[in-house]
Structure formats: structure tokens, C-alpha cells
PASEFI-311242 format. One record per atom (N, C-alpha, C): residue number from 1; chain; y, z, x. Coordinates in nm, 3 decimals. Example, Ala and Ser with C-alpha at 12.3 -4.5 7.8 and 13.67 -1.06 7.14 Angstrom:
R   resi   chain        c2        c3        c1
R      1       A    -0.569     0.780     1.319
R      1       A    -0.450     0.780     1.230
R      1       A    -0.330     0.780     1.320
R      2       A    -0.225     0.708     1.285
R      2       A    -0.106     0.714     1.367
R      2       A     0.003     0.787     1.290
***
This chain:
R   resi   chain        c2        c3        c1
R      1       A    -8.721    27.441    20.660
R      1       A    -8.626    27.483    20.760
R      1       A    -8.513    27.384    20.765
R      2       A    -8.393    27.438    20.772
R      2       A    -8.274    27.354    20.771
R      2       A    -8.241    27.312    20.914
R      3       A    -8.227    27.184    20.935
R      3       A    -8.193    27.132    21.068
R      3       A    -8.060    27.057    21.067
R      4       A    -7.979    27.074    20.964
R      4       A    -7.851    27.004    20.955
R      4       A    -7.759    27.053    21.066
R      5       A    -7.688    26.960    21.134
R      5       A    -7.596    27.001    21.240
R      5       A    -7.483    27.085    21.183
R      6       A    -7.450    27.193    21.252
R      6       A    -7.342    27.281    21.208
R      6       A    -7.382    27.373    21.094
R      7       A    -7.508    27.372    21.054
R      7       A    -7.553    27.457    20.943
R      7       A    -7.552    27.603    20.987
R      8       A    -7.512    27.690    20.894
R      8       A    -7.509    27.834    20.919
R      8       A    -7.574    27.904    20.800
R      9       A    -7.621    28.026    20.824
R      9       A    -7.685    28.104    20.719
R      9       A    -7.639    28.249    20.733
R     10       A    -7.624    28.317    20.620
R     10       A    -7.585    28.458    20.622
R     10       A    -7.685    28.537    20.705
R     11       A    -7.635    28.630    20.786
R     11       A    -7.723    28.705    20.874
R     11       A    -7.821    28.793    20.797
R     12       A    -7.778    28.854    20.687
R     12       A    -7.870    28.938    20.610
R     12       A    -7.983    28.855    20.549
R     13       A    -7.950    28.737    20.504
R     13       A    -8.052    28.650    20.445
R     13       A    -8.151    28.603    20.551
R     14       A    -8.102    28.569    20.671
R     14       A    -8.191    28.522    20.778
R     14       A    -8.285    28.635    20.822
R     15       A    -8.230    28.756    20.841
R     15       A    -8.314    28.869    20.883
R     15       A    -8.424    28.898    20.781
R     16       A    -8.393    28.881    20.654
R     16       A    -8.491    28.901    20.548
R     16       A    -8.595    28.788    20.549
R     17       A    -8.549    28.663    20.561
R     17       A    -8.641    28.549    20.563
R     17       A    -8.734    28.554    20.685
R     18       A    -8.683    28.602    20.797
R     18       A    -8.764    28.611    20.920
R     18       A    -8.854    28.735    20.919
R     19       A    -8.850    28.810    20.809
R     19       A    -8.937    28.925    20.786
R     19       A    -8.915    29.041    20.882
R     20       A    -8.791    29.061    20.928
R     20       A    -8.760    29.178    21.008
R     20       A    -8.735    29.298    20.920
R     21       A    -8.690    29.273    20.795
R     21       A    -8.664    29.380    20.700
R     21       A    -8.731    29.347    20.569
R     22       A    -8.782    29.449    20.502
R     22       A    -8.859    29.430    20.380
R     22       A    -8.774    29.378    20.265
R     23       A    -8.648    29.421    20.257
R     23       A    -8.559    29.374    20.151
R     23       A    -8.430    29.321    20.211
R     24       A    -8.366    29.234    20.136
R     24       A    -8.239    29.179    20.182
R     24       A    -8.131    29.287    20.181
R     25       A    -8.138    29.378    20.086
R     25       A    -8.038    29.485    20.082
R     25       A    -8.051    29.578    20.203
R     26       A    -8.172    29.599    20.251
R     26       A    -8.191    29.680    20.372
R     26       A    -8.132    29.608    20.493
R     27       A    -8.153    29.478    20.501
R     27       A    -8.093    29.399    20.610
R     27       A    -7.941    29.405    20.602
R     28       A    -7.886    29.394    20.482
R     28       A    -7.741    29.400    20.464
R     28       A    -7.687    29.538    20.504
R     29       A    -7.761    29.644    20.472
R     29       A    -7.718    29.778    20.509
R     29       A    -7.715    29.795    20.660
R     30       A    -7.817    29.744    20.730
R     30       A    -7.820    29.753    20.876
R     30       A    -7.701    29.681    20.938
R     31       A    -7.669    29.564    20.883
R     31       A    -7.554    29.489    20.933
R     31       A    -7.425    29.564    20.902
R     32       A    -7.413    29.615    20.779
R     32       A    -7.293    29.687    20.737
R     32       A    -7.267    29.813    20.817
R     33       A    -7.372    29.875    20.866
R     33       A    -7.358    29.995    20.949
R     33       A    -7.323    29.960    21.094
R     34       A    -7.315    29.832    21.125
R     34       A    -7.279    29.790    21.260
R     34       A    -7.393    29.801    21.359
R     35       A    -7.517    29.796    21.312
R     35       A    -7.632    29.813    21.400
R     35       A    -7.690    29.681    21.447
R     36       A    -7.626    29.569    21.412
R     36       A    -7.674    29.437    21.453
R     36       A    -7.566    29.371    21.539
R     37       A    -7.609    29.308    21.646
R     37       A    -7.517    29.235    21.734
R     37       A    -7.558    29.089    21.738
R     38       A    -7.459    29.003    21.734
R     38       A    -7.480    28.859    21.745
R     38       A    -7.411    28.814    21.873
R     39       A    -7.489    28.762    21.966
R     39       A    -7.438    28.719    22.096
R     39       A    -7.358    28.830    22.164
R     40       A    -7.406    28.954    22.150
R     40       A    -7.345    29.069    22.216
R     40       A    -7.230    29.131    22.140
R     41       A    -7.184    29.071    22.031
R     41       A    -7.072    29.122    21.953
R     41       A    -7.124    29.192    21.828
R     42       A    -7.072    29.310    21.801
R     42       A    -7.113    29.385    21.682
R     42       A    -7.066    29.313    21.556
R     43       A    -7.153    29.306    21.458
R     43       A    -7.123    29.242    21.330
R     43       A    -7.130    29.349    21.222
R     44       A    -7.030    29.352    21.132
R     44       A    -7.032    29.452    21.025
R     44       A    -7.030    29.389    20.886
R     45       A    -7.030    29.258    20.879
R     45       A    -7.031    29.191    20.749
R     45       A    -7.162    29.115    20.732
R     46       A    -7.230    29.140    20.621
R     46       A    -7.357    29.075    20.594
R     46       A    -7.339    28.925    20.573
R     47       A    -7.218    28.883    20.545
R     47       A    -7.192    28.741    20.521
R     47       A    -7.166    28.663    20.649
R     48       A    -7.173    28.731    20.763
R     48       A    -7.152    28.663    20.891
R     48       A    -7.253    28.550    20.908
R     49       A    -7.207    28.433    20.943
R     49       A    -7.296    28.318    20.958
R     49       A    -7.358    28.311    21.096
R     50       A    -7.485    28.274    21.100
R     50       A    -7.553    28.254    21.228
R     50       A    -7.610    28.112    21.230
R     51       A    -7.631    28.063    21.349
R     51       A    -7.682    27.927    21.368
R     51       A    -7.791    27.930    21.475
R     52       A    -7.873    27.827    21.481
R     52       A    -7.975    27.821    21.588
R     52       A    -7.910    27.834    21.725
R     53       A    -7.973    27.913    21.811
R     53       A    -7.921    27.937    21.945
R     53       A    -7.854    28.073    21.957
R     54       A    -7.818    28.136    21.845
R     54       A    -7.757    28.268    21.849
R     54       A    -7.861    28.372    21.890
R     55       A    -7.815    28.475    21.960
R     55       A    -7.901    28.584    22.003
R     55       A    -7.868    28.707    21.919
R     56       A    -7.970    28.771    21.861
R     56       A    -7.952    28.889    21.777
R     56       A    -8.017    29.009    21.844
R     57       A    -7.950    29.123    21.838
R     57       A    -8.002    29.248    21.892
R     57       A    -7.987    29.353    21.783
R     58       A    -8.096    29.421    21.750
R     58       A    -8.092    29.521    21.643
R     58       A    -8.209    29.617    21.658
R     59       A    -8.193    29.740    21.606
R     59       A    -8.304    29.835    21.611
R     59       A    -8.404    29.807    21.500
R     60       A    -8.530    29.823    21.531
R     60       A    -8.636    29.811    21.431
R     60       A    -8.743    29.913    21.467
R     61       A    -8.757    30.013    21.382
R     61       A    -8.850    30.120    21.412
R     61       A    -8.798    30.201    21.530
R     62       A    -8.882    30.221    21.629
R     62       A    -8.841    30.299    21.746
R     62       A    -8.813    30.212    21.867
R     63       A    -8.781    30.085    21.846
R     63       A    -8.748    29.998    21.959
R     63       A    -8.633    29.905    21.924
R     64       A    -8.577    29.843    22.023
R     64       A    -8.466    29.749    22.006
R     64       A    -8.523    29.609    22.014
R     65       A    -8.498    29.528    21.912
R     65       A    -8.545    29.390    21.908
R     65       A    -8.435    29.298    21.961
R     66       A    -8.475    29.200    22.040
R     66       A    -8.386    29.096    22.090
R     66       A    -8.452    28.963    22.055
R     67       A    -8.389    28.887    21.966
R     67       A    -8.446    28.760    21.922
R     67       A    -8.341    28.651    21.929
R     68       A    -8.388    28.530    21.950
R     68       A    -8.301    28.412    21.949
R     68       A    -8.335    28.332    21.824
R     69       A    -8.231    28.294    21.750
R     69       A    -8.251    28.216    21.628
R     69       A    -8.295    28.075    21.668
R     70       A    -8.413    28.036    21.626
R     70       A    -8.465    27.902    21.658
R     70       A    -8.439    27.805    21.545
R     71       A    -8.441    27.854    21.421
R     71       A    -8.420    27.768    21.305
R     71       A    -8.370    27.852    21.189
R     72       A    -8.312    27.785    21.091
R     72       A    -8.268    27.850    20.968
R     72       A    -8.371    27.822    20.860
R     73       A    -8.413    27.923    20.790
R     73       A    -8.513    27.906    20.687
R     73       A    -8.452    27.866    20.554
R     74       A    -8.538    27.825    20.463
R     74       A    -8.493    27.792    20.327
R     74       A    -8.552    27.890    20.227
R     75       A    -8.653    27.969    20.271
R     75       A    -8.715    28.066    20.181
R     75       A    -8.782    28.174    20.265
R     76       A    -8.822    28.282    20.198
R     76       A    -8.900    28.386    20.264
R     76       A    -9.047    28.351    20.244
R     77       A    -9.101    28.285    20.341
R     77       A    -9.238    28.237    20.331
R     77       A    -9.336    28.330    20.398
R     78       A    -9.456    28.280    20.425
R     78       A    -9.558    28.361    20.492
R     78       A    -9.517    28.394    20.636
R     79       A    -9.589    28.488    20.694
R     79       A    -9.555    28.538    20.828
R     79       A    -9.551    28.427    20.932
R     80       A    -9.643    28.332    20.926
R     80       A    -9.644    28.223    21.024
R     80       A    -9.517    28.140    21.014
R     81       A    -9.471    28.117    20.894
R     81       A    -9.347    28.042    20.874
R     81       A    -9.227    28.122    20.924
R     82       A    -9.228    28.253    20.901
R     82       A    -9.119    28.339    20.946
R     82       A    -9.112    28.344    21.099
R     83       A    -9.227    28.347    21.165
R     83       A    -9.229    28.355    21.311
R     83       A    -9.176    28.228    21.376
R     84       A    -9.176    28.119    21.304
R     84       A    -9.122    27.994    21.358
R     84       A    -8.970    27.993    21.356
R     85       A    -8.908    28.091    21.294
R     85       A    -8.762    28.095    21.285
R     85       A    -8.696    28.157    21.408
R     86       A    -8.773    28.220    21.495
R     86       A    -8.711    28.290    21.608
R     86       A    -8.800    28.288    21.732
R     87       A    -8.736    28.314    21.847
R     87       A    -8.804    28.335    21.974
R     87       A    -8.782    28.481    22.011
R     88       A    -8.886    28.553    22.033
R     88       A    -8.877    28.697    22.060
R     88       A    -8.857    28.722    22.209
R     89       A    -8.746    28.786    22.244
R     89       A    -8.716    28.822    22.382
R     89       A    -8.715    28.974    22.399
R     90       A    -8.779    29.045    22.308
R     90       A    -8.783    29.191    22.312
R     90       A    -8.860    29.236    22.435
R     91       A    -8.802    29.328    22.514
R     91       A    -8.876    29.378    22.631
R     91       A    -8.998    29.456    22.585
R     92       A    -9.104    29.456    22.665
R     92       A    -9.225    29.530    22.626
R     92       A    -9.196    29.680    22.623
R     93       A    -9.267    29.755    22.540
R     93       A    -9.243    29.899    22.534
R     93       A    -9.280    29.966    22.665
R     94       A    -9.212    30.074    22.696
R     94       A    -9.239    30.148    22.819
R     94       A    -9.371    30.222    22.801
R     95       A    -9.466    30.201    22.893
R     95       A    -9.595    30.268    22.878
R     95       A    -9.583    30.419    22.899
R     96       A    -9.667    30.493    22.831
R     96       A    -9.669    30.639    22.844
R     96       A    -9.719    30.674    22.984
R     97       A    -9.654    30.770    23.048
R     97       A    -9.688    30.807    23.186
R     97       A    -9.822    30.876    23.193
R     98       A    -9.847    30.968    23.104
R     98       A    -9.973    31.042    23.107
R     98       A   -10.031    31.050    22.968
R     99       A   -10.139    31.127    22.956
R     99       A   -10.198    31.141    22.823
R     99       A   -10.106    31.223    22.731
R    100       A   -10.123    31.203    22.603
R    100       A   -10.044    31.277    22.506
R    100       A   -10.079    31.425    22.514
R    101       A    -9.977    31.515    22.512
R    101       A   -10.007    31.657    22.525
R    101       A   -10.081    31.711    22.402
R    102       A   -10.169    31.805    22.426
R    102       A   -10.242    31.870    22.317
R    102       A   -10.153    31.979    22.257
R    103       A   -10.200    32.039    22.149
R    103       A   -10.125    32.149    22.087
R    103       A   -10.105    32.265    22.183
R    104       A   -10.210    32.296    22.260
R    104       A   -10.201    32.404    22.359
R    104       A   -10.097    32.371    22.466
R    105       A   -10.097    32.245    22.514
R    105       A    -9.997    32.204    22.613
R    105       A    -9.856    32.215    22.557
R    106       A    -9.837    32.174    22.432
R    106       A    -9.705    32.179    22.370
R    106       A    -9.656    32.323    22.357
R    107       A    -9.742    32.416    22.316
R    107       A    -9.702    32.557    22.304
R    107       A    -9.665    32.614    22.440
R    108       A    -9.741    32.577    22.543
R    108       A    -9.710    32.625    22.679
R    108       A    -9.574    32.572    22.725
R    109       A    -9.549    32.444    22.702
R    109       A    -9.421    32.386    22.741
R    109       A    -9.305    32.451    22.666
R    110       A    -9.322    32.473    22.534
R    110       A    -9.218    32.538    22.456
R    110       A    -9.191    32.679    22.505
R    111       A    -9.297    32.752    22.541
R    111       A    -9.281    32.889    22.592
R    111       A    -9.206    32.888    22.725
R    112       A    -9.235    32.791    22.811
R    112       A    -9.166    32.784    22.940
R    112       A    -9.017    32.752    22.922
R    113       A    -8.988    32.667    22.828
R    113       A    -8.846    32.632    22.802
R    113       A    -8.770    32.748    22.739
R    114       A    -8.839    32.827    22.656
R    114       A    -8.773    32.938    22.587
R    114       A    -8.757    33.061    22.676
R    115       A    -8.834    33.070    22.784
R    115       A    -8.829    33.186    22.871
R    115       A    -8.691    33.194    22.938
R    116       A    -8.629    33.312    22.939
R    116       A    -8.497    33.326    23.005
R    116       A    -8.511    33.311    23.155
R    117       A    -8.414    33.244    23.213
R    117       A    -8.414    33.222    23.358
R    117       A    -8.338    33.334    23.425
R    118       A    -8.398    33.394    23.527
R    118       A    -8.333    33.503    23.600
R    118       A    -8.292    33.459    23.736
***
């Protein structure tokens, strides 16, 4: 891990090293599409530099991740090494209110929605 003062690392490379994305090109695509924010500002260049203390917000799967850069890595190492690169501030997922609907429940709900209102 790089601890040099004023050191910066490309955002796509850091996201890949921290194991948020399987490939660096996928991380670069997410940044290029404007889906990553650094300290609240949208970033569209994969070459944007980040430093420890920066806050990143980006979608991953079906949730929004909020992480703080704790360190800059030098390689894509094992998961334990990757987890040391950031502090996770992602809010917990919203719990499901009730049980998952069955197929019968889903058909009934669809029929009620499709019924014309008089």
C-alpha cells in the first residue's frame, strides 16, 4: 500500500484493486458512464485521480455502495488485502416488509391491477 504524501491513483485501477469490479475495463466503463461519484461530484474519466480520504459512491448489483478510500494499493491482492483499502459506509439494505409472494399471490395481484376500474 502506498502511503506517500500527495499520492494519487486512477479511480478505475483502485476500484479494481479493491475488488469492487471483476475487471479493470468494467470499472473504467462504470466511471465512463458517469455512474461513479467522488466526494459527491460525478466523474466521467477513468484517469481521475483519487487519494486517501476521498468518498466514492457507485452502484454495485442492486444497491448503492458508499466507501471512503483508506489507502492506495499497489496490486490486486487477496480479499483481506483489498478490504484494507477502504472503509465501508454503505447503508444496510432495507428489510423486506412481509414474506415473499407466492405464484398464486402474484397472479392475484396481477389480475387486480389489470381489472378495469369503474
